[in-house]
Each structure stands twice: as C-alpha cells, then as structure tokens.
One Martini backbone bead per residue (centre of mass of N, CA, C, O) as a GRO file, in nm:
protein
  204
    1MET     BB    1   0.667   2.286  15.524
    2ASP     BB    2   0.781   2.221  15.251
    3SER     BB    3   0.537   2.056  15.157
    4LYS     BB    4   0.326   2.280  15.177
    5LEU     BB    5   0.466   2.473  14.982
    6GLN     BB    6   0.458   2.283  14.745
    7GLU     BB    7   0.153   2.249  14.736
    8LEU     BB    8   0.090   2.548  14.698
    9THR     BB    9   0.251   2.590  14.444
   10GLU     BB   10   0.105   2.375  14.273
   11LYS     BB   11  -0.178   2.492  14.304
   12ILE     BB   12  -0.114   2.766  14.177
   13TYR     BB   13  -0.022   2.650  13.910
   14ARG     BB   14  -0.277   2.500  13.830
   15GLU     BB   15  -0.463   2.740  13.845
   16GLY     BB   16  -0.310   2.906  13.636
   17VAL     BB   17  -0.330   2.707  13.405
   18GLU     BB   18  -0.634   2.675  13.399
   19LYS     BB   19  -0.695   2.971  13.356
   20GLY     BB   20  -0.533   2.995  13.098
   21GLU     BB   21  -0.689   2.785  12.940
   22GLN     BB   22  -0.966   2.916  12.963
   23GLN     BB   23  -0.882   3.178  12.824
   24ALA     BB   24  -0.793   3.050  12.572
   25GLN     BB   25  -1.062   2.916  12.496
   26THR     BB   26  -1.216   3.182  12.487
   27ILE     BB   27  -1.052   3.314  12.269
   28ILE     BB   28  -1.080   3.085  12.061
   29GLY     BB   29  -1.391   3.093  12.048
   30ALA     BB   30  -1.417   3.387  11.964
   31ALA     BB   31  -1.244   3.359  11.710
   32GLU     BB   32  -1.417   3.142  11.577
   33LYS     BB   33  -1.679   3.302  11.575
   34LYS     BB   34  -1.567   3.538  11.412
   35ALA     BB   35  -1.465   3.374  11.172
   36GLY     BB   36  -1.742   3.261  11.097
   37ALA     BB   37  -1.877   3.530  11.046
   38ILE     BB   38  -1.683   3.617  10.827
   39LEU     BB   39  -1.726   3.371  10.641
   40GLU     BB   40  -2.030   3.411  10.605
   41GLY     BB   41  -2.010   3.694  10.489
   42ALA     BB   42  -1.834   3.613  10.248
   43ARG     BB   43  -2.035   3.413  10.128
   44ARG     BB   44  -2.268   3.611  10.084
   45GLU     BB   45  -2.114   3.807   9.905
   46ALA     BB   46  -2.041   3.598   9.691
   47ASP     BB   47  -2.336   3.525   9.622
   48GLU     BB   48  -2.421   3.811   9.536
   49ILE     BB   49  -2.216   3.847   9.313
   50LEU     BB   50  -2.297   3.598   9.148
   51ALA     BB   51  -2.595   3.674   9.108
   52ASP     BB   52  -2.536   3.945   8.967
   53ALA     BB   53  -2.368   3.824   8.735
   54ARG     BB   54  -2.595   3.644   8.625
   55LYS     BB   55  -2.802   3.864   8.571
   56LYS     BB   56  -2.624   4.031   8.373
   57ALA     BB   57  -2.572   3.801   8.172
   58GLU     BB   58  -2.872   3.755   8.103
   59GLU     BB   59  -2.932   4.040   8.007
   60LEU     BB   60  -2.716   4.045   7.786
   61ARG     BB   61  -2.824   3.806   7.625
   62ARG     BB   62  -3.098   3.929   7.562
   63ASN     BB   63  -2.998   4.182   7.418
   64ILE     BB   64  -2.837   4.036   7.196
   65GLU     BB   65  -3.073   3.877   7.083
   66ALA     BB   66  -3.249   4.123   7.015
   67ASP     BB   67  -3.042   4.258   6.824
   68MET     BB   68  -3.021   4.020   6.630
   69ARG     BB   69  -3.313   4.007   6.548
   70LEU     BB   70  -3.331   4.296   6.442
   71SER     BB   71  -3.100   4.279   6.234
   72CYS     BB   72  -3.217   4.046   6.073
   73SER     BB   73  -3.486   4.183   6.000
   74GLN     BB   74  -3.356   4.427   5.858
   75ALA     BB   75  -3.198   4.265   5.649
   76VAL     BB   76  -3.441   4.125   5.518
   77GLN     BB   77  -3.594   4.385   5.443
   78ALA     BB   78  -3.368   4.506   5.269
   79PHE     BB   79  -3.354   4.273   5.067
   80ARG     BB   80  -3.642   4.282   4.979
   81GLN     BB   81  -3.630   4.577   4.875
   82GLN     BB   82  -3.418   4.526   4.660
   83ILE     BB   83  -3.583   4.331   4.496
   84ILE     BB   84  -3.828   4.514   4.449
   85ASP     BB   85  -3.669   4.750   4.312
   86ALA     BB   86  -3.559   4.585   4.076
   87LEU     BB   87  -3.832   4.494   3.961
   88VAL     BB   88  -3.963   4.772   3.933
   89PHE     BB   89  -3.755   4.890   3.745
   90GLU     BB   90  -3.801   4.683   3.516
   91ALA     BB   91  -4.123   4.737   3.500
   92VAL     BB   92  -4.102   5.072   3.478
   93ASP     BB   93  -3.866   5.249   3.376
   94THR     BB   94  -3.814   5.142   3.089
   95PRO     BB   95  -4.108   5.157   2.973
   96VAL     BB   96  -4.166   5.453   3.039
   97ALA     BB   97  -3.929   5.582   2.890
   98ALA     BB   98  -4.014   5.464   2.617
   99ALA     BB   99  -4.304   5.576   2.600
  100LEU     BB  100  -4.210   5.892   2.666
  101SER     BB  101  -4.033   5.884   2.376
  102ASN     BB  102  -4.293   5.849   2.215
  103PRO     BB  103  -4.482   6.037   2.007
  104ALA     BB  104  -4.739   5.853   1.997
  105THR     BB  105  -4.786   5.839   2.301
  106ILE     BB  106  -4.804   6.140   2.358
  107THR     BB  107  -5.041   6.188   2.174
  108ASP     BB  108  -5.241   6.003   2.318
  109PHE     BB  109  -5.231   6.144   2.583
  110LEU     BB  110  -5.317   6.427   2.489
  111LYS     BB  111  -5.590   6.351   2.375
  112ALA     BB  112  -5.710   6.236   2.637
  113VAL     BB  113  -5.681   6.492   2.806
  114LEU     BB  114  -5.832   6.699   2.618
  115GLN     BB  115  -6.110   6.549   2.621
  116SER     BB  116  -6.135   6.595   2.953
  117TRP     BB  117  -6.066   6.904   2.920
  118LYS     BB  118  -6.331   7.130   3.069
  119PRO     BB  119  -6.310   7.402   3.202
  120ALA     BB  120  -6.585   7.586   3.257
  121GLY     BB  121  -6.707   7.473   2.969
  122CYS     BB  122  -6.469   7.460   2.783
  123GLU     BB  123  -6.385   7.349   2.460
  124ALA     BB  124  -6.106   7.538   2.417
  125PRO     BB  125  -5.840   7.520   2.574
  126SER     BB  126  -5.562   7.698   2.683
  127LEU     BB  127  -5.259   7.521   2.622
  128ALA     BB  128  -4.949   7.407   2.756
  129VAL     BB  129  -4.686   7.206   2.625
  130LEU     BB  130  -4.423   7.056   2.805
  131LEU     BB  131  -4.103   6.982   2.677
  132PRO     BB  132  -3.811   6.845   2.601
  133GLU     BB  133  -3.540   6.995   2.473
  134SER     BB  134  -3.377   6.727   2.389
  135ARG     BB  135  -3.653   6.650   2.189
  136ARG     BB  136  -3.729   6.863   1.974
  137SER     BB  137  -3.660   6.747   1.690
  138GLU     BB  138  -3.871   6.489   1.718
  139LEU     BB  139  -4.137   6.634   1.841
  140ASP     BB  140  -4.230   6.887   1.695
  141GLN     BB  141  -4.321   6.769   1.416
  142ALA     BB  142  -4.487   6.525   1.518
  143LEU     BB  143  -4.702   6.688   1.687
  144LYS     BB  144  -4.793   6.889   1.473
  145SER     BB  145  -4.914   6.667   1.290
  146ALA     BB  146  -5.101   6.516   1.513
  147LEU     BB  147  -5.214   6.824   1.644
  148GLN     BB  148  -5.356   7.027   1.458
  149GLU     BB  149  -5.640   7.067   1.583
  150GLN     BB  150  -5.547   7.152   1.866
  151LEU     BB  151  -5.361   7.390   1.780
  152SER     BB  152  -5.611   7.550   1.649
  153LYS     BB  153  -5.752   7.557   1.974
  154GLY     BB  154  -5.494   7.650   2.185
  155LEU     BB  155  -5.256   7.478   2.140
  156PHE     BB  156  -4.915   7.467   2.275
  157LEU     BB  157  -4.562   7.446   2.234
  158GLN     BB  158  -4.304   7.366   2.469
  159PHE     BB  159  -3.957   7.401   2.580
  160SER     BB  160  -3.765   7.231   2.850
  161LYS     BB  161  -3.484   7.172   3.057
  162LYS     BB  162  -3.650   7.055   3.313
  163ILE     BB  163  -3.734   6.835   3.112
  164LYS     BB  164  -3.648   6.493   3.053
  165GLY     BB  165  -3.947   6.361   3.034
  166GLY     BB  166  -4.221   6.386   2.876
  167PHE     BB  167  -4.482   6.598   3.029
  168GLN     BB  168  -4.661   6.917   3.049
  169ILE     BB  169  -4.953   7.099   3.175
  170GLN     BB  170  -5.059   7.443   3.102
  171PRO     BB  171  -5.249   7.686   3.164
  172ALA     BB  172  -5.313   7.973   3.045
  173GLY     BB  173  -5.216   8.207   3.295
  174SER     BB  174  -5.093   7.994   3.484
  175SER     BB  175  -4.898   7.817   3.751
  176TYR     BB  176  -4.999   7.545   3.704
  177LYS     BB  177  -4.932   7.186   3.681
  178ILE     BB  178  -4.943   6.889   3.483
  179SER     BB  179  -4.772   6.585   3.530
  180PHE     BB  180  -4.595   6.361   3.274
  181ALA     BB  181  -4.342   6.291   3.372
  182ASP     BB  182  -4.140   6.025   3.404
  183ASP     BB  183  -4.083   6.047   3.709
  184ASP     BB  184  -4.376   6.073   3.799
  185PHE     BB  185  -4.478   5.817   3.665
  186LYS     BB  186  -4.297   5.619   3.807
  187GLU     BB  187  -4.383   5.682   4.097
  188PHE     BB  188  -4.682   5.617   4.061
  189LEU     BB  189  -4.636   5.316   3.978
  190LYS     BB  190  -4.463   5.223   4.216
  191GLU     BB  191  -4.679   5.265   4.440
  192TYR     BB  192  -4.845   5.027   4.310
  193VAL     BB  193  -4.634   4.795   4.259
  194ARG     BB  194  -4.488   4.735   4.528
  195PRO     BB  195  -4.720   4.589   4.694
  196LYS     BB  196  -4.767   4.374   4.477
  197THR     BB  197  -4.484   4.253   4.484
  198ARG     BB  198  -4.467   4.188   4.783
  199SER     BB  199  -4.713   3.998   4.786
  200PHE     BB  200  -4.611   3.799   4.570
  201LEU     BB  201  -4.331   3.724   4.716
  202PHE     BB  202  -4.422   3.746   5.058
  203GLY     BB  203  -4.735   3.786   5.152
  204SER     BB  204  -4.710   4.128   5.265
   0.00000   0.00000   0.00000
C-alpha cells in the first residue's frame, strides 16, 4: 500500500513537473515570439528613422549647394558690375564733365542743336538756354561772344542753380525742356557703354 501511494505520489509529481515545464515553455515561447516582434518593430522604426534622416540630410546638402552656387553667382555678377561701373566711370564721367565744362564744346553743341531745331517751320525759334549758375562768370561772356548771331534771333541765356553742369534748352513760353545736363549725358552714354563694356570684358 505504501509503495502504491509512493508511486501515485511520484506520478502526480512528475505530471505536475511536466505540466509546469510545458507551461513554462509555452510562456517562454510566447515571450520570445513577442520579444522578436518588438525587436523587429524596433528595427523597422530605426530603419525608418535612419532613412528619413538620410533623406533630410541629402535635401539639406542639395539646398546648401544650391544656395552656395547662387551666392557665388551673385558675388561674381556683383564683382563684374563693379568692374564695369569703374571702367564706365573712367570712360564717361570725367570726359563728359570736362567736355560740358568747356565753353567751346557747349557752343558747338548749341549751334548743332539750333541748326536742327525748326519746329513748325520757324526759322528763328525763341529758345532759352539754361546754364549752371556756378559757371556764370566764365560762360556768360564766352557764349555771348560765340553765339552773337543766335542771340540776335531769339536765343537768350539764363542761369539756374538747379543745373550743375551742361545745359538745358527750353522753348519760350513752354514748360518742357530738352536736357543736355552732364548727369543726363552721362547716364545716356553709360546705358550705351555698359553693355559694350560687359561684352568686351566677359563676352556676354
């Protein structure tokens, strides 16, 4: 009887142990499966984060390169423009200022303009020549001597503080003026000289 009881006890024990081991293996398997899924999910998330980071880094690199190319292009264009402006200044500003400060040059300009100016068939238009007030002392007598004939036919000289150099022509009784002031002349010549200078220096 004792031996049967012992056998029964041992059997129950073994069955309990085996059942416990099976349950343990089931739990461990489920845990490992769950851990694997968690690990796989973590790996996928990490790969997505890495791919996104690489994409953003590449986009940033392209943007920086584009900004650098644009900045370099703008710097080159600005430097070219400085060179052009410096050359145009030397070629235009100084010679024009000198020419339009010379009474003989102003006289030649005025004679050429007056020869071509015959509005409405008038042979002797009444015109006012506006000159810089700051040059009155040297221009007044010189032009009166050189333009005696024109002055006798309706041309008259006026001096204005608004004109710094060169001259303007205004028909008597009208409000419009044709300007040969040095600043206007310089800008007119620069508009022509700039593209020629750019083409000569840079081929474009």
